[in-house]
N, C-alpha and C positions, 0 to 999 in steps of 0.2 A: 304454461308451466312445463318445464322439461321433465320427461318421464324416463324410467329405466329402459324403455323400448328405444327412446331416442339415443341413449348412450350406446346400447347394443348395436343399433344401426350404424352409428358413426364409427364404432370400433370394428364393425364387421364380424361380430360374434353373436352367440345366442344370449337371450335374456338370462338364462340360468348361469352363464359364465360371469356376467356382470354381477349377479347376486352373490356368487361365490367370492368374487374379489371384494365386494363391499363388506360382506360378513366374515371375510377371512376364513372361509370354510371350504374344504375340498381342494383338490389339486388343480392348479392353473399354471400353465407354462409361463416362465418369466417374461417372454416376449409378448404373450397374449395379455398378461397382467399389465404390462407397461402401456399397451394400446388402450386398454380399458381405463386406466388411470388418466391417461392423456385426454381421452374423450370426456371423462368426468370433469376434468379441469377446464377444458375448452367450453363445455356447455354450462359450466358453473352449476352442476347438478348436486342437490342435497337430498339424501334418501328420506323417505317418509318414515319417521321414527315409529309412529303409532302402528303403521302397517307391518313394519319389520318386527316389532314387539309381538304383535298378534300372531304372526306366522311362526316366530321362533319360540313362542310361549314363555318369553322372559322379557324383562324390561330393564333399562338402565336409567329410568326416570324415578326420582324421589320427590314427593310433594311436601311442601312446607306450608302448614296452615297457621296463619298469623292473625291476631286480633287487629293489628294496625302496623303498616309499614312506616308510618310517621313517627312512631315511638323510637327514640334513638337506641334503646336497649334491644328491641326486636330487630332493628336494622343491623346492629353490630352482630347479633346472633346469626342472622341470615347470611351475613358476609362470611363468617367462619364455617357455617354449615355448607355453603356452596363450595368453599375452598377445599374442605375435607372430601366432599363428594367428587370434586374434579380430580383429586389425586388418584381415584380408582376408576375414572372414566364414566362416572355417573353424572346425570344432569339434574338440575333443580327446576321444579315447577312451583312457582310462588302463588299461593292462594290467600289473598288478603280479604278477610271476612268483615272487617270493620267492627268486630265484636258482636255481629248480629247472628243469633242462633239459626235463623232460617237460611242464612247464607252459608254457614258452616255445614248444615245438613245437605244443602245443594252440592257443595264441594265434595263431601264424603261420598255421596251417591255417584257423582261424576267420576271420582277417582276409582271407585269400585268397578265401574263399567269400563274404564280405560286401562285397567290392569297395570297400575304403577307398581314398581318394585316394593315400595314402602312409603310410609307417611310419618312425618314428624309433626305432632299436633300441639298447639298452644291454644287452649280454650278455657274460659271461666264460666261457660254456660252449661245448663243442664241438658246435655245431649247423650247421656249415658247409654240409653237404649238404642241409639243409632250408631254407636261405635262397634265395629265388627272386628273379629280376630281373623277374618278371611285374608286381610292384607297385613303384613308386619307393621306394627305401629310402636313408636316411642313418644311418650308425652313429656313435655317440659312443664314443671311446677304443679302438675295436676295428676293425681292418681285415681284411677277408676276402680270399681269393684271387680271388673274383669281383669284378666291377667295381662295388663298392659304396663310395660316398663315405664318408669318415671325417672327423669334426671332433673335435679334441682340443686340449688345452693343450700347451705345450712341456715335456713331462715330463722330458726329458733335461736341459734347461737348469735346470729346477726342482731336480733332484737336485744338480747342480753348485752352484747358488746356495745351497742348504741347507747343503752342506758348507762353503762359504766363510764363511757367516754363523756357523756353529758355531765355526770356527777363529778368526774375528774376535772372538768372545765369550770366547775363552781355552780352548776345548776342546782337550785333548791326545790323547784316544782316543775318537773318535766311533763310534757304531754305527747301522746301518740296521735298522729293525724293519719286517717286511713279511710278506706271505703270497703263496704261489705259486699262480696260477690254472692250470687244465688246458691252456689255450691262450694263445698270446701276445696281450697287449694293450699299448697304449701306456703304461699305468701302470707296466709293468716297466722302462720307460726311466728312471724316477725312481731306481731302484737303480743302473742303469748310469752315470747322470750322477754320482751320489754316489761310486761307485768310481773312475771316471776322474779326477775332480777330486782325490780323496784321494791317488791315486797320482801325479798330476802335482805335488802339493805335498809328496810324501814323508811323508804322514801315516799312522800305523798305525790300522787301522779293523777293525770287526767287522760281519759280515753275519749277521743272524739271521732266518730265515724258516721258516714251516711251511705245509703245504698249505692252500689256501683252500676253504671257509671254516674259520676257526679254531673247532674244536669245543669246546675246553676253555680258556677264557681264563685260569683259575687256573694250569693246567699250563704254558701258554705263557709267562706272565710270571714265574712262580716259577722255571722252568728258566733263563730268561734272567738274572734277577737273581742266581741262585745261581752260574751259570757265568761271568758277565761283570760281577763286582762292581767292576772297575777302570774301567769305562766312565764317562766324565764328560759325554757329549753324545749326544743321541738325535735321529735323523731318522726319523720314522715315515711310512709310506706313505700314511696318511690322518690327518686331524685326530681322528677317532674313536679310532683306535689310540693316538695320542699322548695323548689325554685319559685313556684307560684306563690307559696306562703310568704317568702322573703319579699317579693314584690308588693304584696298586699299589706304586709306589716309596715313597710317603708312608707307607704302612702299615709299611714296613720302616725307617722313620726317615730316609729320604733326602729332602733339601730341594731344591725346584725354585724358582728357578734357582741357589741357592747351591752345591749339591753337583753337580747335573746340569742342563745346559741342554737344552731340548727344542724341536724344530721339527716341525710337522705339515705336511700338504699338503691343500689344498682351500680354506681360508679361510672355513669355516663357523662357527668358534668365535671370531670377533672381536667378538661382541656383548658389551656390558657385563654382561649377565646371566650370562655364563660367568666363573668365577673359578678360577684366574688366567686372564686373557686369553691365549690361545695365540699364540706366534710361529709364523707359518705361511707356506707358499708359496701365495699366493692365486691361484686359478684365476679367469679372467674369465668367470664363470658366465653372466651376462646376454649377453655378446657371443657366447659359444659357442652358447647357446640360439637367439638370433636369427639367427646365421649358419646354423645347422643348418636352420632353417625356410626361410630364403631359398634355400638350395641345394636343398632339397626341392621348393620351388615350381618352380625351373628344371627339375628332373627330371620333375615332373608335366607341364610344358609342352613337354618334349622338347628343352630347350635344353642343348647340350653344356657340360660343366664343364671348366675348364682343368687341373685336377689331381684326384688321387684322395684325398689326405690334406691337410687344412687344419689347420695348427698355429698356435695363438694364443699370444703371449708371456704369461709369468707374472711376478709380482712378489713380493718378500719383504715381509711385513707384520709389523713389530716388535710383539711383545706383551710379556707379563710373564714369559715362561718362558726367555728367553735374556739 
């Protein structure tokens, strides 16, 4: 592996000169700089970011802790987070936990030791006591008792909006399909908004939830379809759950939207490749991602934030399932 000493030797300069060129610090004559840059290019040398960060006592690396990279919502979020970081010369370190608390704790400890500039965290596990304020952190969808900033969509209004759209589509008995996490997160407000709006309108409704993660999809949907055959409208806590329901309902001869109207939450299945195109509460994913990084920059620079939770409005996106 090429080292900084190799670059210095080829360019005929001291190691300190190469360091100044790489870090763009200190005075270096244009002729000398050119020799160093040519040596770097010829040797295809890449600086050791971890070593540089340790020496300079600052980092241009931000970690993103995700429950799953397979989930399209998290993938889209990661895309915009990386893009926003790239604008300011920061790099993204992806930590895919698979939703496992022990893996999240491992990553948090690793990130503390490696002195990243900041962390964007998405977790639905009880790791409160292991989250430290030593490194700037911004959470998505989850707020902790500690002073950790949270960015989220307006989940409560999303639940109310979903119920109103189902009623508008002619639904008489709607149901909420969800899963219960071990700790509170903003996503639970989707359920609360649904309930409050149904009760305000005097609508009979069903709440169907199981512990998260759902271990057996077949059992989850078979039980629901067996016990609540009179339901004619569904609001699912995520688009993925909504799409899964549509597939299971069809196997039992139920038609969407003729027999049952379905609304999801996220806005990840509004692409023509999906069929049917799902009616959904669309989260402003790009805005959430870019706001998260801008707030993280403020934390890194020690700039106080005016609030702890930032909620961004959502919208209903009409599809083919209502």
